[in-house]
C-alpha positions as CSV (number, residue, x, y, z in Angstrom):
1,M,18.6,-1.0,4.1
2,A,15.9,0.9,2.1
3,R,14.7,0.4,-1.4
4,N,12.7,3.3,-3.0
5,L,11.3,2.2,-6.3
6,S,8.3,4.5,-6.3
7,S,7.3,5.8,-9.8
8,S,9.8,3.5,-11.4
9,N,7.5,2.2,-14.2
10,L,7.4,-1.3,-12.7
11,V,4.9,-3.7,-14.3
12,G,3.6,-7.1,-13.3
13,K,3.6,-8.9,-10.0
14,I,5.7,-8.0,-7.0
15,A,8.9,-10.0,-7.4
16,S,9.3,-12.8,-4.9
17,S,13.1,-12.0,-4.8
18,F,12.3,-9.1,-2.5
19,S,11.9,-11.8,0.3
20,K,15.6,-12.6,0.0
21,L,16.6,-9.1,1.2
22,S,16.8,-10.0,4.9
23,A,18.3,-6.5,5.7
24,L,15.4,-4.6,4.1
25,E,13.9,-2.1,6.5
26,S,11.8,0.0,4.1
27,L,10.3,-0.9,0.7
28,D,8.5,1.7,-1.5
29,L,6.9,0.3,-4.6
30,S,4.1,3.0,-4.7
31,N,2.9,4.5,-8.0
32,N,3.9,1.8,-10.4
33,Q,1.8,-0.6,-12.5
34,L,2.1,-3.6,-10.2
35,S,-0.7,-6.2,-10.3
36,G,-1.7,-9.4,-8.6
37,E,-1.6,-10.3,-5.0
38,I,0.7,-9.1,-2.3
39,P,3.2,-11.9,-1.6
40,E,2.9,-13.3,2.0
41,T,6.7,-13.8,1.9
42,L,7.3,-10.0,2.5
43,A,6.0,-10.7,6.1
44,K,9.1,-12.9,6.6
45,L,11.5,-10.0,6.2
46,P,12.6,-9.6,9.9
47,K,13.8,-6.0,9.6
48,L,10.9,-4.7,7.3
49,R,9.2,-1.8,9.1
50,N,7.7,0.2,6.2
51,L,6.0,-1.1,3.0
52,Y,4.4,1.3,0.7
53,L,2.2,-0.2,-2.0
54,S,-0.3,2.6,-2.9
55,G,-0.9,3.7,-6.5
56,N,-0.8,0.1,-8.1
57,N,-3.4,-2.3,-9.3
58,L,-3.0,-4.9,-6.6
59,T,-5.8,-7.4,-6.0
60,G,-6.8,-9.7,-3.3
61,L,-6.6,-9.4,0.5
62,V,-3.7,-8.5,2.5
63,P,-2.0,-11.6,3.5
64,R,-2.7,-12.8,7.1
65,A,1.0,-12.7,8.1
66,L,1.3,-9.0,6.9
67,K,-2.0,-8.1,8.8
68,R,-0.5,-9.5,12.0
69,R,2.6,-7.5,11.7
70,V,0.5,-4.3,11.1
71,E,-1.7,-5.1,14.1
72,D,1.2,-5.7,16.4
73,K,2.7,-2.4,15.0
74,T,5.9,-4.1,13.7
75,L,5.0,-2.9,10.2
76,Y,3.6,0.2,8.6
77,L,1.7,-0.7,5.4
78,R,0.3,2.0,3.0
79,L,-2.1,0.7,0.5
80,V,-3.9,3.9,-0.5
81,P,-2.4,7.3,-1.4
82,S,-2.4,10.1,1.1
83,L,-5.2,12.5,0.7
84,T,-4.5,16.2,0.4
85,F,-6.6,18.9,1.8
86,A,-8.0,19.5,-1.6
87,D,-9.1,15.9,-1.9
88,L,-10.8,16.0,1.5
89,F,-12.7,19.2,0.4
90,R,-13.9,17.4,-2.7
91,V,-15.1,14.4,-0.8
92,A,-16.9,16.7,1.7
93,R,-18.6,18.6,-1.2
94,L,-19.6,15.2,-2.8
95,L,-21.1,13.9,0.5
96,T,-23.0,17.2,1.0
97,W,-24.4,16.9,-2.5
98,F,-25.3,13.3,-1.9
99,I,-27.1,14.1,1.4
100,L,-29.0,16.9,-0.2
101,I,-30.2,14.7,-3.1
102,R,-31.2,11.9,-0.6
103,S,-33.1,14.3,1.5
104,K,-35.4,15.5,-1.2
């Protein structure tokens, strides 16, 4: 089961009720106004393989149990948006400018 709630104008903390969806394989909460910490209970979802949280105002560290799932490759976690080629080009220009300034 997958839930795509990306860009759904969600506000507040990530609901603890998501942890009751034991058949959940993919959860996309990206690009909302979510805040607070990432609930560690999400790591207890046995079938969860993809968790997208980028584009929110989340704070704190990634819970240890979620980190473990990422490290053992049983979960893909996206916390930051994907960069486009144009974004990478802007970053490269800024870095070049910064290096030039520092070298003077």
